[in-house]
C-alpha positions as CSV (number, residue, x, y, z in Angstrom):
1,M,9.4,36.8,-23.0
2,V,11.0,35.7,-26.3
3,C,13.9,33.4,-26.2
4,M,16.1,33.6,-29.3
5,G,18.4,31.0,-27.9
6,V,18.6,28.4,-25.2
7,R,19.1,29.8,-21.9
8,R,20.8,27.6,-19.3
9,Q,18.3,27.2,-16.5
10,T,18.9,26.5,-12.7
11,R,16.1,23.9,-12.6
12,H,15.6,20.8,-10.4
13,H,14.9,17.8,-12.7
14,G,13.2,15.0,-11.0
15,S,11.0,17.7,-9.3
16,T,8.7,15.2,-7.3
17,A,11.6,13.7,-5.7
18,V,13.0,17.2,-4.7
19,T,9.9,18.2,-3.4
20,A,9.3,15.0,-1.5
21,A,12.6,15.6,0.1
22,A,11.6,19.0,1.3
23,V,8.2,17.8,2.5
24,A,10.1,15.0,4.4
25,S,12.4,17.5,5.9
26,L,9.2,19.5,7.1
27,L,8.1,16.2,8.5
28,A,11.5,15.4,10.2
29,A,11.7,18.8,11.7
30,G,8.4,18.2,13.4
31,Y,7.1,21.8,12.5
32,G,3.8,22.6,13.7
33,A,1.4,25.0,12.0
34,I,3.1,27.3,9.4
35,P,2.4,30.8,10.4
36,S,0.6,32.9,7.9
37,A,1.1,36.6,6.9
38,A,-1.9,37.5,9.2
39,A,-0.7,35.8,12.2
40,P,-0.2,38.1,15.0
41,A,3.5,39.3,15.8
42,A,3.2,38.6,19.6
43,D,4.5,35.2,20.9
44,P,1.7,32.8,21.9
45,P,1.6,32.0,25.7
46,P,3.8,29.1,26.7
47,Q,2.0,25.9,26.3
48,P,2.7,22.6,28.1
49,P,4.6,20.2,25.6
50,P,2.4,17.6,24.1
51,Q,2.8,14.2,25.4
52,L,2.0,10.9,23.7
53,T,-0.2,8.8,25.4
54,Q,-2.0,5.6,24.5
55,A,-5.3,7.4,24.7
56,K,-4.0,10.0,22.2
57,V,-2.6,7.5,19.8
58,D,-5.7,5.5,19.9
59,E,-7.7,8.6,19.0
60,A,-5.3,9.4,16.2
61,V,-5.7,5.8,14.9
62,D,-9.6,6.1,15.2
63,R,-9.6,9.3,13.1
64,L,-7.2,7.8,10.4
65,D,-9.6,6.2,8.1
66,G,-11.7,9.3,8.0
67,I,-8.6,11.4,7.3
68,V,-7.7,9.1,4.4
69,R,-11.2,8.9,2.9
70,D,-11.6,12.6,3.1
71,G,-8.1,13.2,1.5
72,M,-9.2,10.7,-1.3
73,K,-12.4,12.5,-1.9
74,E,-10.7,15.7,-2.2
75,T,-7.7,14.7,-4.4
76,G,-9.3,11.8,-6.5
77,V,-6.2,9.6,-5.7
78,P,-7.5,6.1,-6.7
79,G,-5.8,3.9,-3.9
80,V,-4.2,4.2,-0.5
81,A,-2.8,1.7,2.1
82,V,-1.8,2.6,5.4
83,A,0.0,0.9,8.4
84,V,0.5,2.1,12.0
85,V,3.0,0.7,14.6
86,Y,3.0,1.5,18.2
87,K,5.2,-0.2,20.9
88,D,6.1,-3.3,18.6
89,R,2.4,-3.7,17.7
90,V,0.5,-3.2,14.3
91,V,-2.3,-1.1,15.6
92,H,-3.7,-0.2,12.2
93,L,-3.6,-1.9,8.7
94,Q,-5.9,-0.7,6.1
95,G,-6.4,-0.3,2.2
96,F,-8.7,2.1,0.4
97,G,-10.0,2.5,-2.9
98,E,-8.9,1.0,-6.4
99,R,-5.9,-0.8,-7.4
100,R,-6.4,0.4,-10.9
101,V,-9.2,2.9,-12.1
102,G,-11.8,1.2,-14.1
103,Q,-11.0,-2.4,-13.2
104,S,-12.4,-4.4,-10.5
105,G,-10.0,-4.9,-7.5
106,D,-9.7,-3.1,-4.1
107,V,-6.6,-2.1,-2.4
108,G,-5.7,-4.1,0.7
109,P,-3.0,-4.4,3.2
110,D,-1.1,-6.9,0.7
111,T,-1.5,-4.9,-2.4
112,V,2.0,-4.1,-3.8
113,F,2.9,-0.4,-4.4
114,Q,5.9,1.2,-6.1
115,L,7.7,2.9,-3.3
116,A,9.7,5.5,-5.1
117,S,12.2,7.2,-3.0
118,L,10.9,5.5,0.0
119,S,13.4,2.9,-1.0
120,K,16.2,5.0,0.4
121,P,15.7,4.3,3.9
122,L,15.0,0.6,3.0
123,A,18.3,0.5,1.3
124,S,20.2,2.1,4.2
125,T,18.5,-0.6,6.5
126,V,20.1,-3.2,4.0
127,V,23.6,-1.5,4.1
128,A,23.3,-1.4,7.9
129,G,23.0,-5.2,7.9
130,A,25.9,-5.6,5.5
131,V,28.1,-3.5,7.5
132,G,27.1,-5.5,10.6
133,D,28.2,-8.6,8.6
134,K,31.5,-7.1,8.0
135,V,31.1,-7.0,4.3
136,I,31.9,-3.3,4.1
137,T,32.2,-0.3,6.3
138,W,30.2,3.0,6.2
139,D,33.7,4.9,5.5
140,D,34.9,2.4,2.7
141,P,35.5,4.5,-0.6
142,V,33.1,3.3,-3.0
143,A,35.7,3.2,-5.7
144,E,37.4,0.3,-3.9
145,H,34.4,-1.8,-4.8
146,L,32.9,-0.2,-7.8
147,P,35.4,-0.7,-10.6
148,G,36.0,2.4,-12.8
149,F,34.1,4.7,-10.5
150,S,35.3,8.3,-10.7
151,L,34.1,11.9,-10.3
152,K,35.0,15.2,-12.0
153,D,37.6,15.8,-9.2
154,R,39.7,12.5,-9.1
155,W,40.5,13.0,-5.3
156,V,36.8,13.1,-4.4
157,G,36.0,10.1,-6.5
158,D,38.9,8.1,-4.8
159,H,37.7,9.3,-1.2
160,V,33.9,9.4,-1.5
161,T,32.5,6.9,0.9
162,V,29.2,4.8,1.1
163,A,28.1,7.2,4.1
164,D,28.8,10.2,1.8
165,L,26.6,9.0,-1.0
166,L,23.8,7.7,1.1
167,S,23.6,11.2,2.6
168,H,23.8,13.2,-0.4
169,R,27.1,15.0,0.5
170,S,29.3,13.8,-2.4
171,G,29.2,17.3,-4.1
172,L,27.3,15.6,-7.0
173,P,24.7,18.2,-8.3
174,D,20.8,17.8,-7.7
175,H,19.6,14.5,-9.3
176,A,22.7,13.8,-11.2
177,G,22.1,11.0,-13.8
178,D,18.4,10.9,-13.7
179,L,18.0,12.3,-17.3
180,L,20.1,9.6,-18.6
181,E,17.7,7.0,-17.1
182,D,14.8,9.0,-18.9
183,L,16.6,8.2,-22.0
184,G,17.0,4.5,-21.5
185,Y,20.5,4.2,-20.4
186,D,21.2,1.2,-17.8
187,R,22.6,1.6,-14.3
188,A,26.4,0.7,-15.3
189,Y,26.3,3.5,-18.1
190,I,24.7,6.1,-15.7
191,L,27.2,5.4,-12.8
192,D,30.2,5.7,-15.3
193,Q,28.9,9.0,-16.7
194,L,28.8,10.4,-13.1
195,R,32.5,11.7,-13.8
196,E,31.2,14.2,-16.1
197,E,28.9,15.9,-13.7
198,P,30.5,19.3,-11.9
199,L,30.8,19.1,-8.4
200,T,29.9,21.4,-5.4
201,P,32.3,21.4,-2.3
202,F,32.7,17.6,-1.0
203,R,30.9,17.0,2.3
204,A,30.0,20.6,2.6
205,S,27.1,20.7,0.2
206,Y,23.8,18.9,0.1
207,A,22.1,17.7,-3.2
208,Y,19.6,14.9,-3.4
209,T,21.0,12.2,-6.0
210,N,19.5,9.1,-6.8
211,Y,22.6,7.8,-8.6
212,G,24.7,8.7,-5.7
213,V,22.8,6.3,-3.6
214,T,22.7,3.6,-6.2
215,A,26.5,3.7,-6.5
216,A,26.7,3.3,-2.8
217,G,24.3,0.4,-3.0
218,Q,26.1,-1.1,-6.1
219,A,29.5,-1.0,-4.1
220,V,28.1,-2.7,-1.2
221,A,26.7,-5.4,-3.5
222,N,30.0,-5.9,-5.2
223,A,31.8,-6.2,-1.9
224,K,29.5,-9.2,-1.3
225,D,29.9,-10.4,-4.7
226,T,26.2,-10.2,-5.3
227,T,23.6,-8.1,-7.1
228,W,21.8,-5.2,-5.2
229,E,18.6,-6.9,-5.6
230,R,19.8,-10.2,-4.1
231,L,21.4,-8.5,-1.3
232,A,18.4,-6.5,-0.3
233,E,16.4,-9.9,-0.3
234,D,19.0,-12.0,1.6
235,T,19.9,-9.1,4.2
236,L,16.5,-7.7,4.9
237,Y,13.5,-8.9,3.0
238,S,13.6,-12.7,3.5
239,P,15.1,-12.7,7.3
240,A,12.2,-10.2,8.3
241,G,9.6,-12.1,6.5
242,M,8.9,-9.1,4.1
243,N,7.8,-11.7,1.3
244,S,5.8,-9.1,-0.8
245,T,9.0,-6.6,-0.9
246,S,11.3,-6.7,-3.8
247,S,13.9,-4.3,-5.4
248,R,13.3,-5.8,-8.6
249,F,10.5,-4.1,-11.1
250,A,9.8,-7.5,-12.6
251,D,8.4,-8.7,-9.2
252,Y,6.2,-5.7,-8.9
253,D,5.1,-6.2,-12.3
254,K,4.1,-9.7,-12.1
255,A,2.2,-9.4,-8.8
256,T,-1.5,-10.1,-9.3
257,D,-2.4,-7.8,-6.3
258,K,-0.6,-4.6,-7.3
259,A,-1.5,-0.9,-7.5
260,A,-1.0,0.5,-10.9
261,T,0.3,4.0,-11.2
262,H,-1.9,6.9,-11.9
263,V,-1.5,10.4,-13.2
264,K,-4.2,13.2,-13.4
265,D,-5.4,14.3,-16.6
266,A,-6.2,17.8,-17.7
267,D,-9.9,17.2,-17.0
268,G,-9.3,16.2,-13.5
269,T,-9.7,12.3,-13.9
270,W,-7.0,9.8,-13.0
271,E,-5.6,7.5,-15.4
272,A,-3.2,4.7,-15.3
273,K,-1.2,5.9,-18.2
274,Y,2.4,5.1,-17.7
275,V,4.6,2.2,-16.5
276,R,7.5,3.3,-14.5
277,D,10.4,0.7,-14.5
278,P,12.9,2.0,-11.8
279,D,15.5,-0.9,-12.1
280,A,18.4,1.5,-13.0
281,Q,18.2,3.3,-9.8
282,S,17.0,0.3,-7.7
283,P,18.7,1.2,-4.3
284,A,17.3,4.7,-4.6
285,G,13.8,4.3,-5.9
286,G,13.0,0.8,-7.2
287,A,11.7,-1.0,-4.3
288,S,8.2,-2.1,-4.0
289,S,6.1,-3.3,-1.0
290,T,2.9,-3.6,0.7
291,A,1.5,-2.0,4.0
292,S,1.8,-5.3,5.7
293,D,5.4,-5.5,4.9
294,M,6.1,-1.8,5.7
295,A,4.6,-2.5,9.0
296,T,7.0,-5.2,9.6
297,W,9.9,-3.0,8.8
298,L,8.6,-0.2,11.0
299,R,8.4,-2.7,13.8
300,L,12.1,-3.4,13.1
301,Q,13.1,0.2,12.9
302,L,11.4,1.1,16.2
303,A,12.8,-2.1,17.8
304,D,16.5,-1.4,17.2
305,G,16.5,-4.0,14.5
306,K,14.7,-6.8,16.2
307,L,11.6,-8.7,15.2
308,G,10.1,-11.2,17.7
309,G,13.3,-11.2,19.7
310,K,15.5,-12.0,16.8
311,Q,18.2,-9.5,15.8
312,I,17.7,-8.7,12.0
313,V,19.9,-5.9,11.7
314,P,22.5,-4.8,14.3
315,A,21.4,-2.1,16.7
316,D,24.4,-0.1,16.4
317,Q,24.6,-0.1,12.6
318,L,20.8,0.7,12.4
319,E,21.1,3.6,14.8
320,R,24.1,5.1,12.6
321,T,21.5,5.5,9.8
322,H,19.3,7.6,12.1
323,L,22.0,10.3,12.9
324,P,22.4,13.5,11.1
325,E,25.1,13.6,8.5
326,I,24.6,16.8,6.9
327,V,22.4,19.8,6.8
328,S,19.9,19.5,4.1
329,S,17.8,22.6,4.8
330,P,19.3,25.7,6.8
331,P,17.1,27.5,9.5
332,P,14.7,29.6,7.6
333,A,15.3,32.3,10.2
334,P,17.8,32.9,13.1
335,A,15.4,31.2,15.5
336,G,14.3,28.6,13.0
337,R,15.1,24.8,13.1
338,A,17.6,23.2,10.4
339,G,16.7,20.1,8.7
340,F,19.2,17.3,8.3
341,Y,19.7,14.2,6.3
342,G,21.2,11.0,7.5
343,L,21.9,7.7,5.9
344,G,18.7,7.4,3.6
345,W,16.6,9.2,6.2
346,N,15.6,12.9,6.7
347,V,16.4,13.5,10.3
348,G,15.0,16.2,12.6
349,Y,14.2,17.0,16.3
350,D,10.8,18.3,17.4
351,D,10.0,20.8,19.8
352,Q,10.7,18.5,22.7
353,G,13.9,17.4,21.3
354,R,12.7,13.9,20.1
355,L,14.3,12.5,17.2
356,R,11.8,12.4,14.3
357,L,12.5,10.5,11.1
358,S,10.8,10.5,7.8
359,H,10.9,10.0,4.1
360,S,8.7,10.6,1.2
361,G,8.6,9.1,-2.1
362,A,7.0,10.3,-5.5
363,F,7.0,9.4,-9.2
364,E,5.6,12.0,-11.3
365,L,4.5,9.1,-13.4
366,G,2.1,8.0,-10.7
367,A,3.1,7.0,-7.1
368,N,3.5,9.0,-3.7
369,T,4.6,7.5,-0.4
370,N,5.5,8.5,3.0
371,V,6.9,7.0,6.3
372,T,7.2,8.9,9.5
373,M,8.5,7.8,13.0
374,L,9.2,9.0,16.5
375,P,11.6,6.4,17.4
376,G,11.6,7.3,21.2
377,E,7.9,7.0,21.3
378,Q,7.9,3.7,19.3
379,L,5.4,5.3,16.9
380,G,5.4,5.2,13.1
381,I,3.2,5.4,10.2
382,A,3.5,4.3,6.4
383,V,1.4,5.8,3.8
384,L,1.3,4.2,0.3
385,T,-0.6,5.9,-2.6
386,N,-1.0,5.0,-6.3
387,G,-1.5,8.5,-7.7
388,A,1.0,11.1,-8.7
389,P,2.0,13.4,-5.8
390,V,-0.6,15.8,-4.7
391,G,0.2,16.0,-1.0
392,L,-2.3,13.1,-0.1
393,A,0.6,10.7,1.5
394,D,2.3,13.3,3.2
395,S,-0.5,15.2,4.6
396,V,-2.1,11.9,6.0
397,A,1.2,11.4,8.1
398,L,1.2,15.0,9.2
399,D,-2.4,15.0,10.3
400,F,-1.8,11.8,12.1
401,F,1.3,12.8,14.1
402,D,-0.5,16.2,14.9
403,I,-3.6,14.5,16.4
404,A,-1.4,12.1,18.4
405,Q,0.5,15.0,19.8
406,H,-1.9,17.9,19.9
407,G,-5.3,16.5,19.5
408,E,-6.1,18.2,16.2
409,P,-4.2,19.1,13.2
410,T,-2.1,22.1,13.5
411,T,-3.0,23.3,10.0
412,D,-4.8,22.3,6.9
413,W,-1.9,20.2,5.4
414,L,-3.1,18.7,2.3
415,P,-3.5,21.9,0.3
416,L,-0.2,23.1,1.7
417,V,1.7,20.1,0.6
418,D,0.0,20.0,-2.8
419,K,1.1,23.7,-3.3
420,L,4.7,22.8,-2.6
421,Y,4.5,20.0,-5.2
422,Q,2.9,22.1,-7.9
423,Q,5.3,25.0,-7.2
424,Q,8.2,22.9,-7.8
425,L,6.6,21.4,-11.0
426,D,5.9,25.1,-12.1
427,A,9.5,26.0,-11.4
428,D,11.0,23.0,-13.5
429,R,9.3,24.2,-16.7
430,S,10.9,26.5,-19.0
431,P,10.3,30.3,-18.8
432,T,10.0,30.5,-22.6
433,D,6.5,29.5,-23.8
434,Y,7.7,27.4,-26.8
435,G,4.2,26.6,-27.7
436,K,3.8,30.2,-28.8
437,P,6.3,31.4,-31.3
438,P,7.0,35.1,-31.3
439,G,5.1,37.2,-33.9
440,N,8.3,38.2,-35.6
441,A,9.8,34.9,-35.6
442,A,12.6,34.2,-38.0
443,A,12.3,31.6,-40.5
444,A,14.2,28.3,-40.2
445,R,17.0,27.5,-42.6
446,S,17.0,24.5,-44.8
447,D,16.8,21.1,-43.2
448,D,20.3,20.1,-44.2
449,T,21.8,22.9,-42.0
450,Y,20.6,21.0,-39.0
451,T,20.7,17.4,-40.0
452,G,23.6,15.1,-38.9
453,T,25.1,13.5,-35.8
454,Y,26.3,15.5,-33.0
455,E,28.6,14.1,-30.4
456,N,28.4,14.6,-26.4
457,D,30.6,12.7,-23.9
458,Y,27.8,12.5,-21.4
459,Y,24.5,11.9,-23.3
460,G,26.2,10.1,-26.4
461,P,25.5,10.9,-29.8
462,L,22.5,13.0,-31.0
463,T,21.2,12.6,-34.5
464,V,18.9,14.9,-36.3
465,T,17.2,13.7,-39.2
466,A,14.8,15.2,-41.9
467,T,11.7,13.1,-43.1
468,D,9.0,14.3,-45.3
469,G,9.7,18.0,-44.2
470,E,9.8,17.0,-40.4
471,L,12.9,17.3,-38.3
472,T,13.3,14.9,-35.4
473,M,16.2,14.2,-33.0
474,S,17.2,10.9,-31.7
475,L,19.5,9.9,-28.8
476,G,20.0,7.3,-26.0
477,P,20.5,3.6,-26.5
478,K,16.9,2.8,-27.8
479,P,17.3,5.4,-29.3
480,T,14.5,7.8,-28.1
481,T,13.0,10.1,-30.9
482,F,11.7,13.6,-30.4
483,R,9.8,15.6,-32.9
484,L,11.4,19.2,-33.5
485,T,8.9,22.0,-34.0
486,H,10.1,25.2,-35.3
487,F,10.1,28.2,-32.9
488,D,12.3,31.0,-33.9
489,G,15.3,31.0,-36.4
490,D,17.6,28.3,-35.4
491,T,15.6,27.5,-32.4
492,F,13.1,24.5,-32.2
493,S,11.0,22.9,-29.3
494,F,10.4,19.4,-28.4
495,R,8.2,17.9,-25.7
496,T,10.1,16.2,-22.8
497,V,9.1,12.7,-21.7
498,G,9.7,10.4,-18.7
499,E,9.7,10.8,-14.9
500,N,11.5,14.2,-15.3
501,A,9.5,15.7,-18.1
502,T,9.3,19.4,-17.8
503,G,6.9,20.3,-20.8
504,L,8.0,21.9,-24.0
505,S,11.8,22.7,-24.0
506,G,14.3,24.5,-26.6
507,V,16.6,23.1,-28.9
508,T,19.0,25.8,-30.4
509,F,21.5,25.1,-33.3
510,D,24.7,27.1,-33.5
511,V,25.1,27.9,-37.1
512,G,28.1,29.8,-38.6
513,S,30.7,29.4,-35.8
514,G,33.7,27.1,-36.1
515,S,36.4,27.0,-38.6
516,E,35.2,23.6,-39.7
517,N,31.9,24.9,-40.7
518,A,32.6,25.3,-44.5
519,G,31.3,29.0,-44.5
520,G,28.5,28.4,-42.0
521,S,26.3,26.4,-44.1
522,K,26.0,23.6,-41.4
523,A,25.2,23.9,-37.7
524,S,28.3,23.2,-35.7
525,K,26.7,22.3,-32.4
526,V,23.2,22.2,-30.7
527,T,22.2,22.8,-27.2
528,V,19.2,21.1,-25.7
529,E,17.8,23.2,-22.8
530,A,16.2,20.4,-20.9
531,F,19.5,18.6,-20.7
532,D,21.7,21.7,-20.0
533,E,21.0,22.2,-16.3
534,N,24.6,21.4,-15.4
535,G,26.2,22.8,-18.6
536,L,26.3,19.1,-20.2
537,G,23.7,19.7,-22.9
538,T,25.6,20.9,-25.8
539,F,26.3,18.4,-28.5
540,T,29.0,19.0,-31.1
541,R,29.3,18.2,-34.6
542,P,32.6,16.0,-35.3
């Protein structure tokens, strides 16, 4: 299909995080095998409920290394670290593979990985500690502690609470603010721009928002008169002895024993190609840690906030983070099971009614992580990988819990989860093939029709420049410059970059509208398809 102009798409930027949330919802709900179209329609005979026993957990632990190695062989993911905690004991702690492809250095229990969205349940643990210290309450409006904070609906902006933002029920749209981060804007600018985002019904709709969580974390830090990074260290990491865990990118970056992030090239090889600095969204995605430290955190989570008999986080506040706050995924059928989101956690209940908590993390630029717990059984697993999401971290956790409960995996999880990630990536791409102009493409106008500076309250100014017959557009604080390739008439294409890149996208100039346009010789505005998901992607010539 040929697109003569930019179509506003309903797509989800930050695709890996969206899919990671969906996968974690699957984990939290405790689904068993997903029925295929060929499955018989008759109900299976009743089965006794699976019980977790020491013997079954031991068997799952014994088979875990083989599961990881088989998954690494199938996917090529360079490095993995795994921790398992059962009844307040670390029963498995192991590293596999390489920290960085092509360089010496094996992954071990103390190798530092970027956690991506696994930062969110860490963040809610930090906030639970701050609430216990009477620094703030879950129901404090963030505007009371975050000067200048506002949303499109002023009443909502005045009343949205720490709990609302940590549970993604503020009404902000999916991944609000993430594209600003890709352009290089800092935390303060992005949080200020949330006021431009359109809202869905407050406390009645769920949408995954890194910068909603970040606003909550920043408000808590401000209430303590400190930074988020220091608050996390003082409230959780240091008291728990998680000495290799940090919410600062610089600490990950300077670690000698760290896992580089890897992406898969077109030929199937893995390459340490990108560096992901997530400081702007630190509470939501900026933590880094090791399998050893994650084991310590799992022990704390499964022991009601205690470590070695010492209460690190108040039990009642930690328990609040485990409660459902909003439906994140409605039941797929009348007899289906809903998924919920709590405070930084995907919350679900398995077939036996047991609470099951989980969260996945994913950077398309090269990381994938998962944590899953059955608090009532005091069993938890953390899986850290240094490759872009292909389903490995999630499927290891799914296989492990299946074996512990059923004796065998209930389905072949790895290809299924990988398919979810790939489907989301495909859905994010433009429906127009901007790499293949139509055969009857109209010629572009002269360069000076398009050149100049266009204004936008959300993204800031965009400048189009012509140099040696080539058009470029620049925007953001750096600024970031993109080459424009002619597609058809007044539509050009550019290649998106960053964590939320979606391939080629369209840029369409509006020529001939507006009384100020002096006869239509200059474009009056330009719409950037990749930035227009929420209707914010049009830049206007002043």
